[in-house]
PDB file of N, CA, C and O in Angstrom:
ATOM      1  N   UNK A   1      55.535 -57.125  31.028  1.00  0.00           N
ATOM      2  CA  UNK A   1      56.498 -57.860  31.812  1.00  0.00           C
ATOM      3  C   UNK A   1      56.417 -59.331  31.407  1.00  0.00           C
ATOM      4  O   UNK A   1      55.332 -59.886  31.229  1.00  0.00           O
ATOM      5  N   UNK A   2      57.556 -59.929  31.269  1.00  0.00           N
ATOM      6  CA  UNK A   2      57.642 -61.317  30.820  1.00  0.00           C
ATOM      7  C   UNK A   2      57.137 -62.289  31.880  1.00  0.00           C
ATOM      8  O   UNK A   2      57.209 -62.024  33.080  1.00  0.00           O
ATOM      9  N   UNK A   3      56.629 -63.408  31.410  1.00  0.00           N
ATOM     10  CA  UNK A   3      56.116 -64.452  32.289  1.00  0.00           C
ATOM     11  C   UNK A   3      57.209 -64.952  33.238  1.00  0.00           C
ATOM     12  O   UNK A   3      56.922 -65.293  34.386  1.00  0.00           O
ATOM     13  N   UNK A   4      58.444 -64.997  32.774  1.00  0.00           N
ATOM     14  CA  UNK A   4      59.551 -65.454  33.631  1.00  0.00           C
ATOM     15  C   UNK A   4      59.667 -64.585  34.877  1.00  0.00           C
ATOM     16  O   UNK A   4      59.916 -65.090  35.972  1.00  0.00           O
ATOM     17  N   UNK A   5      59.489 -63.288  34.709  1.00  0.00           N
ATOM     18  CA  UNK A   5      59.563 -62.382  35.863  1.00  0.00           C
ATOM     19  C   UNK A   5      58.361 -62.585  36.781  1.00  0.00           C
ATOM     20  O   UNK A   5      58.500 -62.564  38.004  1.00  0.00           O
ATOM     21  N   UNK A   6      57.193 -62.779  36.197  1.00  0.00           N
ATOM     22  CA  UNK A   6      55.991 -62.993  37.009  1.00  0.00           C
ATOM     23  C   UNK A   6      56.101 -64.291  37.808  1.00  0.00           C
ATOM     24  O   UNK A   6      55.693 -64.348  38.967  1.00  0.00           O
ATOM     25  N   UNK A   7      56.650 -65.325  37.189  1.00  0.00           N
ATOM     26  CA  UNK A   7      56.821 -66.600  37.890  1.00  0.00           C
ATOM     27  C   UNK A   7      57.811 -66.474  39.046  1.00  0.00           C
ATOM     28  O   UNK A   7      57.682 -67.156  40.063  1.00  0.00           O
ATOM     29  N   UNK A   8      58.789 -65.603  38.883  1.00  0.00           N
ATOM     30  CA  UNK A   8      59.794 -65.395  39.924  1.00  0.00           C
ATOM     31  C   UNK A   8      59.164 -64.832  41.199  1.00  0.00           C
ATOM     32  O   UNK A   8      59.607 -65.145  42.304  1.00  0.00           O
ATOM     33  N   UNK A   9      58.136 -64.005  41.046  1.00  0.00           N
ATOM     34  CA  UNK A   9      57.514 -63.345  42.201  1.00  0.00           C
ATOM     35  C   UNK A   9      56.164 -63.944  42.566  1.00  0.00           C
ATOM     36  O   UNK A   9      55.463 -63.415  43.429  1.00  0.00           O
ATOM     37  N   UNK A  10      55.802 -65.024  41.929  1.00  0.00           N
ATOM     38  CA  UNK A  10      54.502 -65.671  42.144  1.00  0.00           C
ATOM     39  C   UNK A  10      54.324 -66.088  43.607  1.00  0.00           C
ATOM     40  O   UNK A  10      55.188 -66.736  44.197  1.00  0.00           O
ATOM     41  N   UNK A  11      53.199 -65.704  44.163  1.00  0.00           N
ATOM     42  CA  UNK A  11      52.861 -66.120  45.520  1.00  0.00           C
ATOM     43  C   UNK A  11      53.514 -65.300  46.619  1.00  0.00           C
ATOM     44  O   UNK A  11      53.326 -65.585  47.801  1.00  0.00           O
ATOM     45  N   UNK A  12      54.274 -64.292  46.244  1.00  0.00           N
ATOM     46  CA  UNK A  12      54.923 -63.439  47.250  1.00  0.00           C
ATOM     47  C   UNK A  12      54.626 -61.976  46.919  1.00  0.00           C
ATOM     48  O   UNK A  12      55.385 -61.338  46.189  1.00  0.00           O
ATOM     49  N   UNK A  13      53.536 -61.450  47.447  1.00  0.00           N
ATOM     50  CA  UNK A  13      53.119 -60.079  47.109  1.00  0.00           C
ATOM     51  C   UNK A  13      54.178 -59.019  47.409  1.00  0.00           C
ATOM     52  O   UNK A  13      54.345 -58.075  46.637  1.00  0.00           O
ATOM     53  N   UNK A  14      54.887 -59.168  48.515  1.00  0.00           N
ATOM     54  CA  UNK A  14      55.921 -58.175  48.838  1.00  0.00           C
ATOM     55  C   UNK A  14      57.039 -58.201  47.806  1.00  0.00           C
ATOM     56  O   UNK A  14      57.516 -57.156  47.363  1.00  0.00           O
ATOM     57  N   UNK A  15      57.448 -59.396  47.433  1.00  0.00           N
ATOM     58  CA  UNK A  15      58.504 -59.537  46.434  1.00  0.00           C
ATOM     59  C   UNK A  15      58.027 -58.993  45.083  1.00  0.00           C
ATOM     60  O   UNK A  15      58.793 -58.354  44.362  1.00  0.00           O
ATOM     61  N   UNK A  16      56.765 -59.248  44.748  1.00  0.00           N
ATOM     62  CA  UNK A  16      56.206 -58.757  43.491  1.00  0.00           C
ATOM     63  C   UNK A  16      56.177 -57.234  43.467  1.00  0.00           C
ATOM     64  O   UNK A  16      56.511 -56.624  42.452  1.00  0.00           O
ATOM     65  N   UNK A  17      55.782 -56.620  44.570  1.00  0.00           N
ATOM     66  CA  UNK A  17      55.752 -55.156  44.646  1.00  0.00           C
ATOM     67  C   UNK A  17      57.162 -54.581  44.533  1.00  0.00           C
ATOM     68  O   UNK A  17      57.385 -53.599  43.826  1.00  0.00           O
ATOM     69  N   UNK A  18      58.101 -55.195  45.227  1.00  0.00           N
ATOM     70  CA  UNK A  18      59.499 -54.742  45.146  1.00  0.00           C
ATOM     71  C   UNK A  18      60.035 -54.873  43.728  1.00  0.00           C
ATOM     72  O   UNK A  18      60.740 -53.994  43.233  1.00  0.00           O
ATOM     73  N   UNK A  19      59.690 -55.984  43.080  1.00  0.00           N
ATOM     74  CA  UNK A  19      60.163 -56.198  41.718  1.00  0.00           C
ATOM     75  C   UNK A  19      59.576 -55.163  40.765  1.00  0.00           C
ATOM     76  O   UNK A  19      60.292 -54.609  39.931  1.00  0.00           O
ATOM     77  N   UNK A  20      58.283 -54.900  40.885  1.00  0.00           N
ATOM     78  CA  UNK A  20      57.648 -53.911  39.999  1.00  0.00           C
ATOM     79  C   UNK A  20      58.293 -52.540  40.160  1.00  0.00           C
ATOM     80  O   UNK A  20      58.507 -51.830  39.178  1.00  0.00           O
ATOM     81  N   UNK A  21      58.596 -52.176  41.379  1.00  0.00           N
ATOM     82  CA  UNK A  21      59.251 -50.889  41.629  1.00  0.00           C
ATOM     83  C   UNK A  21      60.657 -50.872  41.015  1.00  0.00           C
ATOM     84  O   UNK A  21      61.044 -49.903  40.362  1.00  0.00           O
ATOM     85  N   UNK A  22      61.405 -51.942  41.229  1.00  0.00           N
ATOM     86  CA  UNK A  22      62.755 -52.022  40.676  1.00  0.00           C
ATOM     87  C   UNK A  22      62.723 -52.024  39.153  1.00  0.00           C
ATOM     88  O   UNK A  22      63.572 -51.406  38.511  1.00  0.00           O
ATOM     89  N   UNK A  23      61.747 -52.715  38.576  1.00  0.00           N
ATOM     90  CA  UNK A  23      61.597 -52.778  37.119  1.00  0.00           C
ATOM     91  C   UNK A  23      61.352 -51.375  36.557  1.00  0.00           C
ATOM     92  O   UNK A  23      61.978 -50.984  35.572  1.00  0.00           O
ATOM     93  N   UNK A  24      60.461 -50.634  37.168  1.00  0.00           N
ATOM     94  CA  UNK A  24      60.155 -49.279  36.706  1.00  0.00           C
ATOM     95  C   UNK A  24      61.372 -48.364  36.852  1.00  0.00           C
ATOM     96  O   UNK A  24      61.641 -47.544  35.975  1.00  0.00           O
ATOM     97  N   UNK A  25      62.098 -48.503  37.945  1.00  0.00           N
ATOM     98  CA  UNK A  25      63.259 -47.648  38.195  1.00  0.00           C
ATOM     99  C   UNK A  25      64.441 -47.974  37.275  1.00  0.00           C
ATOM    100  O   UNK A  25      65.343 -47.152  37.111  1.00  0.00           O
ATOM    101  N   UNK A  26      64.437 -49.154  36.683  1.00  0.00           N
ATOM    102  CA  UNK A  26      65.597 -49.583  35.890  1.00  0.00           C
ATOM    103  C   UNK A  26      65.404 -49.408  34.382  1.00  0.00           C
ATOM    104  O   UNK A  26      66.182 -49.956  33.601  1.00  0.00           O
ATOM    105  N   UNK A  27      64.407 -48.673  33.968  1.00  0.00           N
ATOM    106  CA  UNK A  27      64.122 -48.577  32.530  1.00  0.00           C
ATOM    107  C   UNK A  27      65.310 -48.053  31.726  1.00  0.00           C
ATOM    108  O   UNK A  27      65.655 -48.628  30.694  1.00  0.00           O
ATOM    109  N   UNK A  28      65.934 -46.976  32.180  1.00  0.00           N
ATOM    110  CA  UNK A  28      67.081 -46.433  31.446  1.00  0.00           C
ATOM    111  C   UNK A  28      68.227 -47.433  31.384  1.00  0.00           C
ATOM    112  O   UNK A  28      68.846 -47.614  30.336  1.00  0.00           O
ATOM    113  N   UNK A  29      68.506 -48.079  32.508  1.00  0.00           N
ATOM    114  CA  UNK A  29      69.565 -49.083  32.527  1.00  0.00           C
ATOM    115  C   UNK A  29      69.263 -50.210  31.546  1.00  0.00           C
ATOM    116  O   UNK A  29      70.150 -50.651  30.816  1.00  0.00           O
ATOM    117  N   UNK A  30      68.021 -50.678  31.525  1.00  0.00           N
ATOM    118  CA  UNK A  30      67.648 -51.768  30.626  1.00  0.00           C
ATOM    119  C   UNK A  30      67.829 -51.366  29.168  1.00  0.00           C
ATOM    120  O   UNK A  30      68.239 -52.182  28.343  1.00  0.00           O
ATOM    121  N   UNK A  31      67.523 -50.108  28.848  1.00  0.00           N
ATOM    122  CA  UNK A  31      67.717 -49.633  27.474  1.00  0.00           C
ATOM    123  C   UNK A  31      69.194 -49.620  27.098  1.00  0.00           C
ATOM    124  O   UNK A  31      69.559 -50.028  25.996  1.00  0.00           O
ATOM    125  N   UNK A  32      70.044 -49.155  28.010  1.00  0.00           N
ATOM    126  CA  UNK A  32      71.485 -49.155  27.751  1.00  0.00           C
ATOM    127  C   UNK A  32      72.013 -50.578  27.595  1.00  0.00           C
ATOM    128  O   UNK A  32      72.803 -50.853  26.691  1.00  0.00           O
ATOM    129  N   UNK A  33      71.585 -51.471  28.459  1.00  0.00           N
ATOM    130  CA  UNK A  33      72.026 -52.857  28.389  1.00  0.00           C
ATOM    131  C   UNK A  33      71.558 -53.514  27.099  1.00  0.00           C
ATOM    132  O   UNK A  33      72.311 -54.263  26.477  1.00  0.00           O
ATOM    133  N   UNK A  34      70.335 -53.245  26.697  1.00  0.00           N
ATOM    134  CA  UNK A  34      69.812 -53.789  25.451  1.00  0.00           C
ATOM    135  C   UNK A  34      70.646 -53.304  24.261  1.00  0.00           C
ATOM    136  O   UNK A  34      70.962 -54.082  23.361  1.00  0.00           O
ATOM    137  N   UNK A  35      70.995 -52.022  24.264  1.00  0.00           N
ATOM    138  CA  UNK A  35      71.821 -51.466  23.193  1.00  0.00           C
ATOM    139  C   UNK A  35      73.198 -52.136  23.161  1.00  0.00           C
ATOM    140  O   UNK A  35      73.709 -52.455  22.088  1.00  0.00           O
ATOM    141  N   UNK A  36      73.788 -52.345  24.321  1.00  0.00           N
ATOM    142  CA  UNK A  36      75.084 -53.014  24.416  1.00  0.00           C
ATOM    143  C   UNK A  36      75.002 -54.433  23.869  1.00  0.00           C
ATOM    144  O   UNK A  36      75.881 -54.857  23.119  1.00  0.00           O
ATOM    145  N   UNK A  37      73.966 -55.166  24.230  1.00  0.00           N
ATOM    146  CA  UNK A  37      73.816 -56.547  23.756  1.00  0.00           C
ATOM    147  C   UNK A  37      73.581 -56.600  22.251  1.00  0.00           C
ATOM    148  O   UNK A  37      74.098 -57.488  21.573  1.00  0.00           O
ATOM    149  N   UNK A  38      72.806 -55.657  21.726  1.00  0.00           N
ATOM    150  CA  UNK A  38      72.572 -55.617  20.278  1.00  0.00           C
ATOM    151  C   UNK A  38      73.872 -55.339  19.528  1.00  0.00           C
ATOM    152  O   UNK A  38      74.097 -55.880  18.445  1.00  0.00           O
ATOM    153  N   UNK A  39      74.729 -54.492  20.108  1.00  0.00           N
ATOM    154  CA  UNK A  39      76.032 -54.226  19.498  1.00  0.00           C
ATOM    155  C   UNK A  39      76.896 -55.483  19.524  1.00  0.00           C
ATOM    156  O   UNK A  39      77.616 -55.755  18.563  1.00  0.00           O
ATOM    157  N   UNK A  40      76.835 -56.237  20.588  1.00  0.00           N
ATOM    158  CA  UNK A  40      77.608 -57.480  20.671  1.00  0.00           C
ATOM    159  C   UNK A  40      77.109 -58.513  19.664  1.00  0.00           C
ATOM    160  O   UNK A  40      77.898 -59.283  19.116  1.00  0.00           O
ATOM    161  N   UNK A  41      75.810 -58.530  19.424  1.00  0.00           N
ATOM    162  CA  UNK A  41      75.264 -59.426  18.397  1.00  0.00           C
ATOM    163  C   UNK A  41      75.824 -59.041  17.031  1.00  0.00           C
ATOM    164  O   UNK A  41      76.268 -59.901  16.271  1.00  0.00           O
ATOM    165  N   UNK A  42      75.801 -57.739  16.721  1.00  0.00           N
ATOM    166  CA  UNK A  42      76.344 -57.278  15.435  1.00  0.00           C
ATOM    167  C   UNK A  42      77.822 -57.661  15.309  1.00  0.00           C
ATOM    168  O   UNK A  42      78.252 -58.140  14.259  1.00  0.00           O
ATOM    169  N   UNK A  43      78.594 -57.453  16.369  1.00  0.00           N
ATOM    170  CA  UNK A  43      80.021 -57.776  16.343  1.00  0.00           C
ATOM    171  C   UNK A  43      80.245 -59.272  16.150  1.00  0.00           C
ATOM    172  O   UNK A  43      81.135 -59.674  15.401  1.00  0.00           O
ATOM    173  N   UNK A  44      79.454 -60.087  16.810  1.00  0.00           N
ATOM    174  CA  UNK A  44      79.586 -61.546  16.687  1.00  0.00           C
ATOM    175  C   UNK A  44      79.263 -61.990  15.266  1.00  0.00           C
ATOM    176  O   UNK A  44      79.938 -62.862  14.718  1.00  0.00           O
ATOM    177  N   UNK A  45      78.241 -61.399  14.673  1.00  0.00           N
ATOM    178  CA  UNK A  45      77.884 -61.747  13.285  1.00  0.00           C
ATOM    179  C   UNK A  45      78.986 -61.329  12.319  1.00  0.00           C
ATOM    180  O   UNK A  45      79.349 -62.081  11.415  1.00  0.00           O
ATOM    181  N   UNK A  46      79.515 -60.123  12.516  1.00  0.00           N
ATOM    182  CA  UNK A  46      80.595 -59.652  11.649  1.00  0.00           C
ATOM    183  C   UNK A  46      81.829 -60.536  11.782  1.00  0.00           C
ATOM    184  O   UNK A  46      82.486 -60.847  10.788  1.00  0.00           O
ATOM    185  N   UNK A  47      82.139 -60.938  13.000  1.00  0.00           N
ATOM    186  CA  UNK A  47      83.290 -61.805  13.249  1.00  0.00           C
ATOM    187  C   UNK A  47      83.123 -63.141  12.525  1.00  0.00           C
ATOM    188  O   UNK A  47      84.058 -63.628  11.890  1.00  0.00           O
ATOM    189  N   UNK A  48      81.942 -63.723  12.620  1.00  0.00           N
ATOM    190  CA  UNK A  48      81.736 -65.026  11.980  1.00  0.00           C
ATOM    191  C   UNK A  48      81.725 -64.897  10.455  1.00  0.00           C
ATOM    192  O   UNK A  48      82.074 -65.848   9.756  1.00  0.00           O
ATOM    193  N   UNK A  49      81.328 -63.732   9.930  1.00  0.00           N
ATOM    194  CA  UNK A  49      81.359 -63.531   8.481  1.00  0.00           C
ATOM    195  C   UNK A  49      82.793 -63.372   7.971  1.00  0.00           C
ATOM    196  O   UNK A  49      83.092 -63.745   6.836  1.00  0.00           O
ATOM    197  N   UNK A  50      83.676 -62.822   8.801  1.00  0.00           N
ATOM    198  CA  UNK A  50      85.069 -62.608   8.395  1.00  0.00           C
ATOM    199  C   UNK A  50      85.890 -63.892   8.416  1.00  0.00           C
ATOM    200  O   UNK A  50      86.868 -64.021   7.681  1.00  0.00           O
ATOM    201  N   UNK A  51      85.493 -64.829   9.252  1.00  0.00           N
ATOM    202  CA  UNK A  51      86.286 -66.050   9.370  1.00  0.00           C
ATOM    203  C   UNK A  51      86.143 -66.924   8.118  1.00  0.00           C
ATOM    204  O   UNK A  51      85.074 -67.018   7.515  1.00  0.00           O
ATOM    205  N   UNK A  52      87.234 -67.540   7.764  1.00  0.00           N
ATOM    206  CA  UNK A  52      87.246 -68.369   6.555  1.00  0.00           C
ATOM    207  C   UNK A  52      86.498 -69.680   6.788  1.00  0.00           C
ATOM    208  O   UNK A  52      86.517 -70.246   7.880  1.00  0.00           O
ATOM    209  N   UNK A  53      85.846 -70.136   5.737  1.00  0.00           N
ATOM    210  CA  UNK A  53      85.100 -71.391   5.811  1.00  0.00           C
ATOM    211  C   UNK A  53      86.015 -72.607   5.730  1.00  0.00           C
ATOM    212  O   UNK A  53      85.608 -73.716   6.078  1.00  0.00           O
ATOM    213  N   UNK A  54      87.244 -72.407   5.276  1.00  0.00           N
ATOM    214  CA  UNK A  54      88.113 -73.544   5.032  1.00  0.00           C
ATOM    215  C   UNK A  54      88.914 -73.985   6.256  1.00  0.00           C
ATOM    216  O   UNK A  54      89.711 -74.918   6.164  1.00  0.00           O
ATOM    217  N   UNK A  55      88.715 -73.330   7.399  1.00  0.00           N
ATOM    218  CA  UNK A  55      89.402 -73.806   8.591  1.00  0.00           C
ATOM    219  C   UNK A  55      88.691 -75.059   9.090  1.00  0.00           C
ATOM    220  O   UNK A  55      87.475 -75.195   8.954  1.00  0.00           O
ATOM    221  N   UNK A  56      89.451 -75.949   9.656  1.00  0.00           N
ATOM    222  CA  UNK A  56      88.884 -77.272   9.948  1.00  0.00           C
ATOM    223  C   UNK A  56      87.836 -77.263  11.062  1.00  0.00           C
ATOM    224  O   UNK A  56      86.993 -78.160  11.103  1.00  0.00           O
ATOM    225  N   UNK A  57      87.859 -76.291  11.956  1.00  0.00           N
ATOM    226  CA  UNK A  57      86.853 -76.269  13.016  1.00  0.00           C
ATOM    227  C   UNK A  57      85.828 -75.145  12.821  1.00  0.00           C
ATOM    228  O   UNK A  57      85.271 -74.633  13.791  1.00  0.00           O
ATOM    229  N   UNK A  58      85.585 -74.767  11.561  1.00  0.00           N
ATOM    230  CA  UNK A  58      84.651 -73.687  11.272  1.00  0.00           C
ATOM    231  C   UNK A  58      83.250 -74.003  11.795  1.00  0.00           C
ATOM    232  O   UNK A  58      82.594 -73.125  12.355  1.00  0.00           O
ATOM    233  N   UNK A  59      82.789 -75.217  11.625  1.00  0.00           N
ATOM    234  CA  UNK A  59      81.435 -75.578  12.058  1.00  0.00           C
ATOM    235  C   UNK A  59      81.279 -75.397  13.566  1.00  0.00           C
ATOM    236  O   UNK A  59      80.239 -74.929  14.029  1.00  0.00           O
ATOM    237  N   UNK A  60      82.293 -75.760  14.323  1.00  0.00           N
ATOM    238  CA  UNK A  60      82.229 -75.579  15.774  1.00  0.00           C
ATOM    239  C   UNK A  60      82.226 -74.107  16.157  1.00  0.00           C
ATOM    240  O   UNK A  60      81.498 -73.696  17.061  1.00  0.00           O
ATOM    241  N   UNK A  61      83.041 -73.315  15.467  1.00  0.00           N
ATOM    242  CA  UNK A  61      83.063 -71.871  15.735  1.00  0.00           C
ATOM    243  C   UNK A  61      81.719 -71.246  15.389  1.00  0.00           C
ATOM    244  O   UNK A  61      81.229 -70.383  16.116  1.00  0.00           O
ATOM    245  N   UNK A  62      81.129 -71.671  14.298  1.00  0.00           N
ATOM    246  CA  UNK A  62      79.828 -71.136  13.882  1.00  0.00           C
ATOM    247  C   UNK A  62      78.753 -71.527  14.886  1.00  0.00           C
ATOM    248  O   UNK A  62      77.901 -70.707  15.228  1.00  0.00           O
ATOM    249  N   UNK A  63      78.779 -72.754  15.357  1.00  0.00           N
ATOM    250  CA  UNK A  63      77.801 -73.195  16.356  1.00  0.00           C
ATOM    251  C   UNK A  63      77.959 -72.400  17.646  1.00  0.00           C
ATOM    252  O   UNK A  63      76.967 -72.021  18.268  1.00  0.00           O
ATOM    253  N   UNK A  64      79.186 -72.148  18.046  1.00  0.00           N
ATOM    254  CA  UNK A  64      79.436 -71.352  19.244  1.00  0.00           C
ATOM    255  C   UNK A  64      78.919 -69.923  19.058  1.00  0.00           C
ATOM    256  O   UNK A  64      78.280 -69.371  19.954  1.00  0.00           O
ATOM    257  N   UNK A  65      79.191 -69.331  17.908  1.00  0.00           N
ATOM    258  CA  UNK A  65      78.718 -67.971  17.625  1.00  0.00           C
ATOM    259  C   UNK A  65      77.195 -67.917  17.658  1.00  0.00           C
ATOM    260  O   UNK A  65      76.617 -66.967  18.187  1.00  0.00           O
ATOM    261  N   UNK A  66      76.550 -68.922  17.101  1.00  0.00           N
ATOM    262  CA  UNK A  66      75.080 -68.961  17.122  1.00  0.00           C
ATOM    263  C   UNK A  66      74.557 -69.068  18.545  1.00  0.00           C
ATOM    264  O   UNK A  66      73.548 -68.451  18.885  1.00  0.00           O
ATOM    265  N   UNK A  67      75.234 -69.842  19.371  1.00  0.00           N
ATOM    266  CA  UNK A  67      74.832 -69.967  20.774  1.00  0.00           C
ATOM    267  C   UNK A  67      74.982 -68.654  21.525  1.00  0.00           C
ATOM    268  O   UNK A  67      74.122 -68.289  22.327  1.00  0.00           O
ATOM    269  N   UNK A  68      76.076 -67.943  21.264  1.00  0.00           N
ATOM    270  CA  UNK A  68      76.293 -66.639  21.898  1.00  0.00           C
ATOM    271  C   UNK A  68      75.182 -65.665  21.502  1.00  0.00           C
ATOM    272  O   UNK A  68      74.608 -64.981  22.349  1.00  0.00           O
ATOM    273  N   UNK A  69      74.893 -65.616  20.218  1.00  0.00           N
ATOM    274  CA  UNK A  69      73.843 -64.718  19.725  1.00  0.00           C
ATOM    275  C   UNK A  69      72.493 -65.088  20.323  1.00  0.00           C
ATOM    276  O   UNK A  69      71.733 -64.207  20.726  1.00  0.00           O
ATOM    277  N   UNK A  70      72.190 -66.357  20.385  1.00  0.00           N
ATOM    278  CA  UNK A  70      70.922 -66.815  20.955  1.00  0.00           C
ATOM    279  C   UNK A  70      70.805 -66.396  22.428  1.00  0.00           C
ATOM    280  O   UNK A  70      69.732 -65.996  22.880  1.00  0.00           O
ATOM    281  N   UNK A  71      71.907 -66.490  23.164  1.00  0.00           N
ATOM    282  CA  UNK A  71      71.908 -66.086  24.574  1.00  0.00           C
ATOM    283  C   UNK A  71      71.661 -64.596  24.707  1.00  0.00           C
ATOM    284  O   UNK A  71      70.857 -64.170  25.536  1.00  0.00           O
ATOM    285  N   UNK A  72      72.348 -63.799  23.897  1.00  0.00           N
ATOM    286  CA  UNK A  72      72.131 -62.349  23.934  1.00  0.00           C
ATOM    287  C   UNK A  72      70.670 -62.005  23.627  1.00  0.00           C
ATOM    288  O   UNK A  72      70.076 -61.146  24.277  1.00  0.00           O
ATOM    289  N   UNK A  73      70.106 -62.683  22.634  1.00  0.00           N
ATOM    290  CA  UNK A  73      68.707 -62.422  22.273  1.00  0.00           C
ATOM    291  C   UNK A  73      67.753 -62.802  23.401  1.00  0.00           C
ATOM    292  O   UNK A  73      66.755 -62.119  23.631  1.00  0.00           O
ATOM    293  N   UNK A  74      68.055 -63.879  24.098  1.00  0.00           N
ATOM    294  CA  UNK A  74      67.201 -64.285  25.220  1.00  0.00           C
ATOM    295  C   UNK A  74      67.235 -63.229  26.333  1.00  0.00           C
ATOM    296  O   UNK A  74      66.207 -62.909  26.929  1.00  0.00           O
ATOM    297  N   UNK A  75      68.418 -62.701  26.599  1.00  0.00           N
ATOM    298  CA  UNK A  75      68.530 -61.654  27.620  1.00  0.00           C
ATOM    299  C   UNK A  75      67.787 -60.400  27.186  1.00  0.00           C
ATOM    300  O   UNK A  75      67.095 -59.774  27.989  1.00  0.00           O
ATOM    301  N   UNK A  76      67.930 -60.031  25.917  1.00  0.00           N
ATOM    302  CA  UNK A  76      67.199 -58.872  25.391  1.00  0.00           C
ATOM    303  C   UNK A  76      65.703 -59.082  25.562  1.00  0.00           C
ATOM    304  O   UNK A  76      64.979 -58.161  25.942  1.00  0.00           O
ATOM    305  N   UNK A  77      65.242 -60.292  25.280  1.00  0.00           N
ATOM    306  CA  UNK A  77      63.819 -60.600  25.455  1.00  0.00           C
ATOM    307  C   UNK A  77      63.350 -60.410  26.888  1.00  0.00           C
ATOM    308  O   UNK A  77      62.229 -59.957  27.119  1.00  0.00           O
ATOM    309  N   UNK A  78      64.196 -60.752  27.853  1.00  0.00           N
ATOM    310  CA  UNK A  78      63.838 -60.561  29.254  1.00  0.00           C
ATOM    311  C   UNK A  78      63.823 -59.083  29.640  1.00  0.00           C
ATOM    312  O   UNK A  78      63.110 -58.684  30.561  1.00  0.00           O
ATOM    313  N   UNK A  79      64.610 -58.274  28.935  1.00  0.00           N
ATOM    314  CA  UNK A  79      64.684 -56.860  29.257  1.00  0.00           C
ATOM    315  C   UNK A  79      63.532 -56.054  28.670  1.00  0.00           C
ATOM    316  O   UNK A  79      63.238 -54.955  29.143  1.00  0.00           O
ATOM    317  N   UNK A  80      62.878 -56.591  27.644  1.00  0.00           N
ATOM    318  CA  UNK A  80      61.753 -55.874  27.024  1.00  0.00           C
ATOM    319  C   UNK A  80      60.559 -55.827  27.963  1.00  0.00           C
ATOM    320  O   UNK A  80      60.400 -56.664  28.852  1.00  0.00           O
ATOM    321  N   UNK A  81      59.734 -54.829  27.737  1.00  0.00           N
ATOM    322  CA  UNK A  81      58.531 -54.676  28.574  1.00  0.00           C
ATOM    323  C   UNK A  81      57.541 -55.776  28.301  1.00  0.00           C
ATOM    324  O   UNK A  81      56.472 -55.811  28.910  1.00  0.00           O
TER     325      UNK A  81
END
């Protein structure tokens, strides 16, 4: 379990117990969500590869795509055990 989740329940034993139970019960959902996010990362990468470099705002589009991918990866990291 990630430190972010532990910090969320720090100092509240009841909340920590509830979270651990919910975490265990949500394993299948987390796997499906992780798969969905990984597919979105692939789609975002393919989209940015298809776009032409000669458009005037390409750098901004690329930066936005990188931010989207980074966000998806952060969420995936939170979903991992």
